[in-house]
PyMOL commands that place a pseudoatom at each C-alpha (Angstrom):
pseudoatom trace, name=CA, resn=MET, resi=1, chain=A, elem=C, hetatm=0, pos=[-29.721, -53.085, 28.859]
pseudoatom trace, name=CA, resn=THR, resi=2, chain=A, elem=C, hetatm=0, pos=[-28.067, -54.257, 25.976]
pseudoatom trace, name=CA, resn=GLU, resi=3, chain=A, elem=C, hetatm=0, pos=[-26.366, -57.806, 27.648]
pseudoatom trace, name=CA, resn=LEU, resi=4, chain=A, elem=C, hetatm=0, pos=[-29.916, -58.629, 28.691]
pseudoatom trace, name=CA, resn=ILE, resi=5, chain=A, elem=C, hetatm=0, pos=[-31.654, -57.837, 25.427]
pseudoatom trace, name=CA, resn=LYS, resi=6, chain=A, elem=C, hetatm=0, pos=[-28.900, -59.906, 23.307]
pseudoatom trace, name=CA, resn=ASN, resi=7, chain=A, elem=C, hetatm=0, pos=[-29.026, -62.464, 26.349]
pseudoatom trace, name=CA, resn=PRO, resi=8, chain=A, elem=C, hetatm=0, pos=[-32.932, -63.318, 26.728]
pseudoatom trace, name=CA, resn=LYS, resi=9, chain=A, elem=C, hetatm=0, pos=[-32.649, -65.961, 29.184]
pseudoatom trace, name=CA, resn=CYS, resi=10, chain=A, elem=C, hetatm=0, pos=[-31.196, -63.550, 31.563]
pseudoatom trace, name=CA, resn=MET, resi=11, chain=A, elem=C, hetatm=0, pos=[-33.581, -61.053, 30.773]
pseudoatom trace, name=CA, resn=LYS, resi=12, chain=A, elem=C, hetatm=0, pos=[-36.463, -63.350, 31.787]
pseudoatom trace, name=CA, resn=VAL, resi=13, chain=A, elem=C, hetatm=0, pos=[-34.775, -64.449, 35.161]
pseudoatom trace, name=CA, resn=VAL, resi=14, chain=A, elem=C, hetatm=0, pos=[-34.462, -60.554, 36.110]
pseudoatom trace, name=CA, resn=GLN, resi=15, chain=A, elem=C, hetatm=0, pos=[-37.904, -60.276, 35.043]
pseudoatom trace, name=CA, resn=GLU, resi=16, chain=A, elem=C, hetatm=0, pos=[-38.861, -63.020, 37.091]
pseudoatom trace, name=CA, resn=GLU, resi=17, chain=A, elem=C, hetatm=0, pos=[-37.186, -61.912, 40.181]
pseudoatom trace, name=CA, resn=LEU, resi=18, chain=A, elem=C, hetatm=0, pos=[-38.488, -58.549, 39.995]
pseudoatom trace, name=CA, resn=ALA, resi=19, chain=A, elem=C, hetatm=0, pos=[-42.056, -59.280, 39.593]
pseudoatom trace, name=CA, resn=ARG, resi=20, chain=A, elem=C, hetatm=0, pos=[-41.093, -61.681, 42.605]
pseudoatom trace, name=CA, resn=GLU, resi=21, chain=A, elem=C, hetatm=0, pos=[-39.749, -59.054, 44.826]
pseudoatom trace, name=CA, resn=ILE, resi=22, chain=A, elem=C, hetatm=0, pos=[-41.856, -56.125, 43.991]
pseudoatom trace, name=CA, resn=VAL, resi=23, chain=A, elem=C, hetatm=0, pos=[-45.303, -55.889, 44.674]
pseudoatom trace, name=CA, resn=GLN, resi=24, chain=A, elem=C, hetatm=0, pos=[-45.876, -52.145, 44.227]
pseudoatom trace, name=CA, resn=ASP, resi=25, chain=A, elem=C, hetatm=0, pos=[-45.229, -50.205, 40.857]
pseudoatom trace, name=CA, resn=ALA, resi=26, chain=A, elem=C, hetatm=0, pos=[-41.813, -48.686, 41.818]
pseudoatom trace, name=CA, resn=VAL, resi=27, chain=A, elem=C, hetatm=0, pos=[-38.189, -49.988, 42.378]
pseudoatom trace, name=CA, resn=THR, resi=28, chain=A, elem=C, hetatm=0, pos=[-36.952, -48.416, 45.308]
pseudoatom trace, name=CA, resn=GLU, resi=29, chain=A, elem=C, hetatm=0, pos=[-33.259, -48.643, 46.911]
pseudoatom trace, name=CA, resn=SER, resi=30, chain=A, elem=C, hetatm=0, pos=[-34.657, -51.158, 49.663]
pseudoatom trace, name=CA, resn=HIS, resi=31, chain=A, elem=C, hetatm=0, pos=[-35.367, -53.644, 47.115]
pseudoatom trace, name=CA, resn=LEU, resi=32, chain=A, elem=C, hetatm=0, pos=[-31.795, -53.731, 45.666]
pseudoatom trace, name=CA, resn=PRO, resi=33, chain=A, elem=C, hetatm=0, pos=[-30.599, -56.201, 48.488]
pseudoatom trace, name=CA, resn=LYS, resi=34, chain=A, elem=C, hetatm=0, pos=[-33.147, -59.007, 47.486]
pseudoatom trace, name=CA, resn=LEU, resi=35, chain=A, elem=C, hetatm=0, pos=[-32.295, -58.888, 43.678]
pseudoatom trace, name=CA, resn=SER, resi=36, chain=A, elem=C, hetatm=0, pos=[-29.094, -60.949, 43.752]
pseudoatom trace, name=CA, resn=TYR, resi=37, chain=A, elem=C, hetatm=0, pos=[-29.746, -61.653, 40.106]
pseudoatom trace, name=CA, resn=LEU, resi=38, chain=A, elem=C, hetatm=0, pos=[-29.877, -58.309, 38.812]
pseudoatom trace, name=CA, resn=GLN, resi=39, chain=A, elem=C, hetatm=0, pos=[-26.878, -57.603, 41.067]
pseudoatom trace, name=CA, resn=ALA, resi=40, chain=A, elem=C, hetatm=0, pos=[-25.233, -60.231, 39.186]
pseudoatom trace, name=CA, resn=CYS, resi=41, chain=A, elem=C, hetatm=0, pos=[-26.257, -59.073, 35.977]
pseudoatom trace, name=CA, resn=ILE, resi=42, chain=A, elem=C, hetatm=0, pos=[-24.492, -55.639, 36.665]
pseudoatom trace, name=CA, resn=LYS, resi=43, chain=A, elem=C, hetatm=0, pos=[-21.399, -57.127, 37.836]
pseudoatom trace, name=CA, resn=GLU, resi=44, chain=A, elem=C, hetatm=0, pos=[-20.751, -59.304, 35.100]
pseudoatom trace, name=CA, resn=THR, resi=45, chain=A, elem=C, hetatm=0, pos=[-21.760, -56.484, 32.539]
pseudoatom trace, name=CA, resn=LEU, resi=46, chain=A, elem=C, hetatm=0, pos=[-18.979, -54.335, 34.646]
pseudoatom trace, name=CA, resn=ARG, resi=47, chain=A, elem=C, hetatm=0, pos=[-16.757, -57.427, 33.981]
pseudoatom trace, name=CA, resn=LEU, resi=48, chain=A, elem=C, hetatm=0, pos=[-16.965, -57.322, 30.352]
pseudoatom trace, name=CA, resn=HIS, resi=49, chain=A, elem=C, hetatm=0, pos=[-17.611, -53.669, 29.782]
pseudoatom trace, name=CA, resn=PRO, resi=50, chain=A, elem=C, hetatm=0, pos=[-15.819, -51.806, 32.370]
pseudoatom trace, name=CA, resn=PRO, resi=51, chain=A, elem=C, hetatm=0, pos=[-16.520, -47.814, 32.500]
pseudoatom trace, name=CA, resn=VAL, resi=52, chain=A, elem=C, hetatm=0, pos=[-13.019, -46.991, 31.916]
pseudoatom trace, name=CA, resn=PRO, resi=53, chain=A, elem=C, hetatm=0, pos=[-10.720, -49.633, 29.953]
pseudoatom trace, name=CA, resn=PHE, resi=54, chain=A, elem=C, hetatm=0, pos=[-7.347, -48.235, 31.902]
pseudoatom trace, name=CA, resn=LEU, resi=55, chain=A, elem=C, hetatm=0, pos=[-6.652, -47.139, 35.503]
pseudoatom trace, name=CA, resn=LEU, resi=56, chain=A, elem=C, hetatm=0, pos=[-5.457, -43.594, 35.333]
pseudoatom trace, name=CA, resn=PRO, resi=57, chain=A, elem=C, hetatm=0, pos=[-1.512, -44.129, 35.039]
pseudoatom trace, name=CA, resn=HIS, resi=58, chain=A, elem=C, hetatm=0, pos=[0.297, -44.524, 38.229]
pseudoatom trace, name=CA, resn=ARG, resi=59, chain=A, elem=C, hetatm=0, pos=[3.680, -43.741, 38.885]
pseudoatom trace, name=CA, resn=ALA, resi=60, chain=A, elem=C, hetatm=0, pos=[6.160, -46.676, 40.065]
pseudoatom trace, name=CA, resn=VAL, resi=61, chain=A, elem=C, hetatm=0, pos=[7.939, -44.984, 43.506]
pseudoatom trace, name=CA, resn=GLU, resi=62, chain=A, elem=C, hetatm=0, pos=[10.750, -47.435, 42.987]
pseudoatom trace, name=CA, resn=SER, resi=63, chain=A, elem=C, hetatm=0, pos=[12.033, -50.157, 40.835]
pseudoatom trace, name=CA, resn=CYS, resi=64, chain=A, elem=C, hetatm=0, pos=[10.195, -53.415, 41.162]
pseudoatom trace, name=CA, resn=GLN, resi=65, chain=A, elem=C, hetatm=0, pos=[10.181, -56.737, 39.307]
pseudoatom trace, name=CA, resn=VAL, resi=66, chain=A, elem=C, hetatm=0, pos=[6.832, -57.806, 38.289]
pseudoatom trace, name=CA, resn=LEU, resi=67, chain=A, elem=C, hetatm=0, pos=[6.601, -61.647, 37.051]
pseudoatom trace, name=CA, resn=ASN, resi=68, chain=A, elem=C, hetatm=0, pos=[9.441, -61.160, 34.776]
pseudoatom trace, name=CA, resn=TYR, resi=69, chain=A, elem=C, hetatm=0, pos=[9.817, -57.474, 33.910]
pseudoatom trace, name=CA, resn=THR, resi=70, chain=A, elem=C, hetatm=0, pos=[11.442, -54.755, 35.338]
pseudoatom trace, name=CA, resn=ILE, resi=71, chain=A, elem=C, hetatm=0, pos=[9.634, -51.576, 36.404]
pseudoatom trace, name=CA, resn=PRO, resi=72, chain=A, elem=C, hetatm=0, pos=[11.939, -48.811, 36.382]
pseudoatom trace, name=CA, resn=LYS, resi=73, chain=A, elem=C, hetatm=0, pos=[11.312, -46.097, 39.256]
pseudoatom trace, name=CA, resn=ASP, resi=74, chain=A, elem=C, hetatm=0, pos=[9.021, -43.275, 37.680]
pseudoatom trace, name=CA, resn=SER, resi=75, chain=A, elem=C, hetatm=0, pos=[7.494, -45.223, 35.194]
pseudoatom trace, name=CA, resn=GLN, resi=76, chain=A, elem=C, hetatm=0, pos=[4.095, -44.772, 34.600]
pseudoatom trace, name=CA, resn=VAL, resi=77, chain=A, elem=C, hetatm=0, pos=[2.080, -48.013, 34.652]
pseudoatom trace, name=CA, resn=LEU, resi=78, chain=A, elem=C, hetatm=0, pos=[-1.488, -48.657, 33.049]
pseudoatom trace, name=CA, resn=VAL, resi=79, chain=A, elem=C, hetatm=0, pos=[-3.699, -51.171, 34.644]
pseudoatom trace, name=CA, resn=ASN, resi=80, chain=A, elem=C, hetatm=0, pos=[-5.756, -52.669, 31.706]
pseudoatom trace, name=CA, resn=ILE, resi=81, chain=A, elem=C, hetatm=0, pos=[-9.157, -53.274, 33.246]
pseudoatom trace, name=CA, resn=TRP, resi=82, chain=A, elem=C, hetatm=0, pos=[-10.788, -54.339, 30.026]
pseudoatom trace, name=CA, resn=ALA, resi=83, chain=A, elem=C, hetatm=0, pos=[-8.427, -57.155, 29.772]
pseudoatom trace, name=CA, resn=ILE, resi=84, chain=A, elem=C, hetatm=0, pos=[-8.078, -58.419, 33.402]
pseudoatom trace, name=CA, resn=GLY, resi=85, chain=A, elem=C, hetatm=0, pos=[-11.958, -59.264, 33.018]
pseudoatom trace, name=CA, resn=ARG, resi=86, chain=A, elem=C, hetatm=0, pos=[-11.717, -61.152, 30.141]
pseudoatom trace, name=CA, resn=ASP, resi=87, chain=A, elem=C, hetatm=0, pos=[-8.384, -63.094, 30.901]
pseudoatom trace, name=CA, resn=PRO, resi=88, chain=A, elem=C, hetatm=0, pos=[-9.094, -66.748, 30.862]
pseudoatom trace, name=CA, resn=LYS, resi=89, chain=A, elem=C, hetatm=0, pos=[-6.993, -67.761, 33.771]
pseudoatom trace, name=CA, resn=TYR, resi=90, chain=A, elem=C, hetatm=0, pos=[-9.205, -65.817, 36.204]
pseudoatom trace, name=CA, resn=TRP, resi=91, chain=A, elem=C, hetatm=0, pos=[-12.307, -66.292, 34.206]
pseudoatom trace, name=CA, resn=LYS, resi=92, chain=A, elem=C, hetatm=0, pos=[-14.184, -69.620, 32.953]
pseudoatom trace, name=CA, resn=ASP, resi=93, chain=A, elem=C, hetatm=0, pos=[-15.492, -68.945, 29.622]
pseudoatom trace, name=CA, resn=PRO, resi=94, chain=A, elem=C, hetatm=0, pos=[-14.157, -65.118, 30.044]
pseudoatom trace, name=CA, resn=LEU, resi=95, chain=A, elem=C, hetatm=0, pos=[-15.869, -63.859, 26.704]
pseudoatom trace, name=CA, resn=VAL, resi=96, chain=A, elem=C, hetatm=0, pos=[-19.415, -65.531, 27.618]
pseudoatom trace, name=CA, resn=PHE, resi=97, chain=A, elem=C, hetatm=0, pos=[-22.084, -63.204, 29.307]
pseudoatom trace, name=CA, resn=LYS, resi=98, chain=A, elem=C, hetatm=0, pos=[-22.832, -65.494, 32.646]
pseudoatom trace, name=CA, resn=PRO, resi=99, chain=A, elem=C, hetatm=0, pos=[-24.428, -63.405, 35.391]
pseudoatom trace, name=CA, resn=GLU, resi=100, chain=A, elem=C, hetatm=0, pos=[-24.345, -66.737, 37.496]
pseudoatom trace, name=CA, resn=ARG, resi=101, chain=A, elem=C, hetatm=0, pos=[-20.833, -66.712, 37.874]
pseudoatom trace, name=CA, resn=PHE, resi=102, chain=A, elem=C, hetatm=0, pos=[-21.381, -63.670, 40.472]
pseudoatom trace, name=CA, resn=LEU, resi=103, chain=A, elem=C, hetatm=0, pos=[-24.290, -65.773, 42.465]
pseudoatom trace, name=CA, resn=GLU, resi=104, chain=A, elem=C, hetatm=0, pos=[-22.021, -67.880, 44.772]
pseudoatom trace, name=CA, resn=SER, resi=105, chain=A, elem=C, hetatm=0, pos=[-18.881, -65.554, 44.464]
pseudoatom trace, name=CA, resn=SER, resi=106, chain=A, elem=C, hetatm=0, pos=[-18.125, -62.922, 46.962]
pseudoatom trace, name=CA, resn=LEU, resi=107, chain=A, elem=C, hetatm=0, pos=[-16.217, -61.300, 44.311]
pseudoatom trace, name=CA, resn=ASP, resi=108, chain=A, elem=C, hetatm=0, pos=[-17.279, -57.313, 44.477]
pseudoatom trace, name=CA, resn=PHE, resi=109, chain=A, elem=C, hetatm=0, pos=[-16.120, -53.916, 42.735]
pseudoatom trace, name=CA, resn=LYS, resi=110, chain=A, elem=C, hetatm=0, pos=[-14.988, -52.708, 45.707]
pseudoatom trace, name=CA, resn=GLY, resi=111, chain=A, elem=C, hetatm=0, pos=[-11.588, -52.821, 44.587]
pseudoatom trace, name=CA, resn=ASN, resi=112, chain=A, elem=C, hetatm=0, pos=[-10.071, -55.576, 46.470]
pseudoatom trace, name=CA, resn=ASP, resi=113, chain=A, elem=C, hetatm=0, pos=[-10.328, -58.294, 44.234]
pseudoatom trace, name=CA, resn=PHE, resi=114, chain=A, elem=C, hetatm=0, pos=[-7.720, -58.119, 41.631]
pseudoatom trace, name=CA, resn=GLU, resi=115, chain=A, elem=C, hetatm=0, pos=[-9.557, -59.761, 38.709]
pseudoatom trace, name=CA, resn=PHE, resi=116, chain=A, elem=C, hetatm=0, pos=[-12.333, -57.462, 39.028]
pseudoatom trace, name=CA, resn=LEU, resi=117, chain=A, elem=C, hetatm=0, pos=[-11.677, -53.784, 39.150]
pseudoatom trace, name=CA, resn=PRO, resi=118, chain=A, elem=C, hetatm=0, pos=[-14.346, -52.135, 37.169]
pseudoatom trace, name=CA, resn=PHE, resi=119, chain=A, elem=C, hetatm=0, pos=[-14.104, -49.059, 39.482]
pseudoatom trace, name=CA, resn=GLY, resi=120, chain=A, elem=C, hetatm=0, pos=[-10.119, -49.237, 40.341]
pseudoatom trace, name=CA, resn=GLY, resi=121, chain=A, elem=C, hetatm=0, pos=[-9.296, -49.808, 44.152]
pseudoatom trace, name=CA, resn=GLY, resi=122, chain=A, elem=C, hetatm=0, pos=[-6.927, -48.612, 46.955]
pseudoatom trace, name=CA, resn=ARG, resi=123, chain=A, elem=C, hetatm=0, pos=[-6.687, -44.840, 47.417]
pseudoatom trace, name=CA, resn=ARG, resi=124, chain=A, elem=C, hetatm=0, pos=[-7.758, -43.996, 43.838]
pseudoatom trace, name=CA, resn=ILE, resi=125, chain=A, elem=C, hetatm=0, pos=[-10.851, -46.111, 43.365]
pseudoatom trace, name=CA, resn=CYS, resi=126, chain=A, elem=C, hetatm=0, pos=[-13.658, -44.178, 41.695]
pseudoatom trace, name=CA, resn=PRO, resi=127, chain=A, elem=C, hetatm=0, pos=[-15.316, -41.756, 43.902]
pseudoatom trace, name=CA, resn=GLY, resi=128, chain=A, elem=C, hetatm=0, pos=[-18.791, -42.307, 41.833]
pseudoatom trace, name=CA, resn=LEU, resi=129, chain=A, elem=C, hetatm=0, pos=[-18.610, -45.928, 43.382]
pseudoatom trace, name=CA, resn=PRO, resi=130, chain=A, elem=C, hetatm=0, pos=[-21.051, -45.672, 45.770]
pseudoatom trace, name=CA, resn=MET, resi=131, chain=A, elem=C, hetatm=0, pos=[-23.584, -43.807, 44.089]
pseudoatom trace, name=CA, resn=ALA, resi=132, chain=A, elem=C, hetatm=0, pos=[-23.024, -46.128, 40.693]
pseudoatom trace, name=CA, resn=ALA, resi=133, chain=A, elem=C, hetatm=0, pos=[-23.601, -49.006, 42.996]
pseudoatom trace, name=CA, resn=LYS, resi=134, chain=A, elem=C, hetatm=0, pos=[-27.103, -47.738, 44.010]
pseudoatom trace, name=CA, resn=HIS, resi=135, chain=A, elem=C, hetatm=0, pos=[-28.355, -46.123, 41.135]
pseudoatom trace, name=CA, resn=VAL, resi=136, chain=A, elem=C, hetatm=0, pos=[-27.495, -48.439, 38.409]
pseudoatom trace, name=CA, resn=PRO, resi=137, chain=A, elem=C, hetatm=0, pos=[-29.216, -51.116, 39.320]
pseudoatom trace, name=CA, resn=LEU, resi=138, chain=A, elem=C, hetatm=0, pos=[-32.031, -48.995, 40.698]
pseudoatom trace, name=CA, resn=VAL, resi=139, chain=A, elem=C, hetatm=0, pos=[-32.529, -47.927, 36.683]
pseudoatom trace, name=CA, resn=VAL, resi=140, chain=A, elem=C, hetatm=0, pos=[-31.798, -50.902, 35.202]
pseudoatom trace, name=CA, resn=ALA, resi=141, chain=A, elem=C, hetatm=0, pos=[-34.624, -52.514, 37.528]
pseudoatom trace, name=CA, resn=SER, resi=142, chain=A, elem=C, hetatm=0, pos=[-36.784, -49.671, 36.964]
pseudoatom trace, name=CA, resn=LEU, resi=143, chain=A, elem=C, hetatm=0, pos=[-36.716, -49.560, 33.336]
pseudoatom trace, name=CA, resn=ILE, resi=144, chain=A, elem=C, hetatm=0, pos=[-37.502, -53.792, 33.133]
pseudoatom trace, name=CA, resn=HIS, resi=145, chain=A, elem=C, hetatm=0, pos=[-39.842, -53.783, 35.864]
pseudoatom trace, name=CA, resn=LEU, resi=146, chain=A, elem=C, hetatm=0, pos=[-42.066, -51.118, 34.212]
pseudoatom trace, name=CA, resn=CYS, resi=147, chain=A, elem=C, hetatm=0, pos=[-41.747, -51.820, 30.385]
pseudoatom trace, name=CA, resn=ASP, resi=148, chain=A, elem=C, hetatm=0, pos=[-41.059, -54.962, 27.828]
pseudoatom trace, name=CA, resn=TRP, resi=149, chain=A, elem=C, hetatm=0, pos=[-38.161, -54.019, 25.699]
pseudoatom trace, name=CA, resn=SER, resi=150, chain=A, elem=C, hetatm=0, pos=[-37.670, -54.642, 22.052]
pseudoatom trace, name=CA, resn=LEU, resi=151, chain=A, elem=C, hetatm=0, pos=[-35.593, -54.373, 18.991]
pseudoatom trace, name=CA, resn=PRO, resi=152, chain=A, elem=C, hetatm=0, pos=[-36.782, -52.126, 16.277]
pseudoatom trace, name=CA, resn=TYR, resi=153, chain=A, elem=C, hetatm=0, pos=[-38.235, -53.697, 13.079]
pseudoatom trace, name=CA, resn=GLY, resi=154, chain=A, elem=C, hetatm=0, pos=[-38.069, -57.092, 15.130]
pseudoatom trace, name=CA, resn=ASN, resi=155, chain=A, elem=C, hetatm=0, pos=[-34.600, -57.149, 14.847]
pseudoatom trace, name=CA, resn=ASP, resi=156, chain=A, elem=C, hetatm=0, pos=[-33.074, -60.546, 16.092]
pseudoatom trace, name=CA, resn=PRO, resi=157, chain=A, elem=C, hetatm=0, pos=[-31.108, -59.783, 19.646]
pseudoatom trace, name=CA, resn=LYS, resi=158, chain=A, elem=C, hetatm=0, pos=[-28.823, -62.364, 18.945]
pseudoatom trace, name=CA, resn=TYR, resi=159, chain=A, elem=C, hetatm=0, pos=[-27.199, -60.360, 15.733]
pseudoatom trace, name=CA, resn=LEU, resi=160, chain=A, elem=C, hetatm=0, pos=[-27.021, -57.355, 18.112]
pseudoatom trace, name=CA, resn=ASP, resi=161, chain=A, elem=C, hetatm=0, pos=[-23.790, -55.157, 17.447]
pseudoatom trace, name=CA, resn=MET, resi=162, chain=A, elem=C, hetatm=0, pos=[-21.410, -55.219, 20.843]
pseudoatom trace, name=CA, resn=SER, resi=163, chain=A, elem=C, hetatm=0, pos=[-18.529, -53.468, 19.428]
pseudoatom trace, name=CA, resn=GLU, resi=164, chain=A, elem=C, hetatm=0, pos=[-17.032, -50.822, 21.744]
pseudoatom trace, name=CA, resn=LYS, resi=165, chain=A, elem=C, hetatm=0, pos=[-15.208, -47.699, 21.314]
pseudoatom trace, name=CA, resn=CYS, resi=166, chain=A, elem=C, hetatm=0, pos=[-12.325, -47.120, 23.348]
pseudoatom trace, name=CA, resn=THR, resi=167, chain=A, elem=C, hetatm=0, pos=[-11.916, -43.635, 24.397]
pseudoatom trace, name=CA, resn=LEU, resi=168, chain=A, elem=C, hetatm=0, pos=[-11.122, -42.175, 28.063]
pseudoatom trace, name=CA, resn=THR, resi=169, chain=A, elem=C, hetatm=0, pos=[-14.187, -44.368, 28.578]
pseudoatom trace, name=CA, resn=LEU, resi=170, chain=A, elem=C, hetatm=0, pos=[-15.537, -47.389, 27.073]
pseudoatom trace, name=CA, resn=PHE, resi=171, chain=A, elem=C, hetatm=0, pos=[-19.175, -47.505, 25.200]
pseudoatom trace, name=CA, resn=LYS, resi=172, chain=A, elem=C, hetatm=0, pos=[-20.870, -48.793, 22.756]
pseudoatom trace, name=CA, resn=GLU, resi=173, chain=A, elem=C, hetatm=0, pos=[-19.702, -47.965, 19.013]
pseudoatom trace, name=CA, resn=GLU, resi=174, chain=A, elem=C, hetatm=0, pos=[-23.617, -48.009, 17.751]
pseudoatom trace, name=CA, resn=PRO, resi=175, chain=A, elem=C, hetatm=0, pos=[-25.831, -46.804, 20.310]
pseudoatom trace, name=CA, resn=LEU, resi=176, chain=A, elem=C, hetatm=0, pos=[-28.744, -49.117, 21.549]
pseudoatom trace, name=CA, resn=ILE, resi=177, chain=A, elem=C, hetatm=0, pos=[-31.768, -48.315, 20.684]
pseudoatom trace, name=CA, resn=LEU, resi=178, chain=A, elem=C, hetatm=0, pos=[-34.922, -50.193, 22.005]
pseudoatom trace, name=CA, resn=ILE, resi=179, chain=A, elem=C, hetatm=0, pos=[-38.765, -49.709, 21.842]
pseudoatom trace, name=CA, resn=PRO, resi=180, chain=A, elem=C, hetatm=0, pos=[-40.449, -49.674, 25.117]
pseudoatom trace, name=CA, resn=LYS, resi=181, chain=A, elem=C, hetatm=0, pos=[-44.013, -51.257, 25.917]
pseudoatom trace, name=CA, resn=VAL, resi=182, chain=A, elem=C, hetatm=0, pos=[-45.502, -50.396, 29.006]
pseudoatom trace, name=CA, resn=LYS, resi=183, chain=A, elem=C, hetatm=0, pos=[-46.474, -53.313, 30.954]
pseudoatom trace, name=CA, resn=SER, resi=184, chain=A, elem=C, hetatm=0, pos=[-50.511, -53.247, 31.658]
for i in range(1, 184): cmd.bond("trace and resi %d" % i, "trace and resi %d" % (i + 1))
show_as sticks, trace
zoom trace
């Protein structure tokens, strides 16, 4: 929601997509495959703001060479998902919220695309991935479909504080506060 509030053009595209695809009041799971721009917004948000900034430590089972670095056997290795999602080697304009980059892309968060690992990958992929893949877009779509959202006191979204706090999980340092107006 924060990225969509900060990027009103993207919010408008999501609202138009929802109005076009959902004729009744409630958004259901069956609508999700038709909401490609919303899904792209979710992926772009996960690229910029992964739920956890680092994959849990892995242990090197044997010594190996990665690029020009030697990783000794039994070393703990952390994978910085936050940095990978912002790496200009993999992403054009890496700090810009551009959901369009996912519209014509086969990149997915199922753990096979190593430039996009918000839920990890392999045997240690997040067990909550299937639930998150359905519930996050469903909740966001419902919130946007049922209400128009604004910042308190008429604040300008372009000045929205996007700073994050890094602990075991990653979250906004200042919580997002929005005013809903139910659509008629």
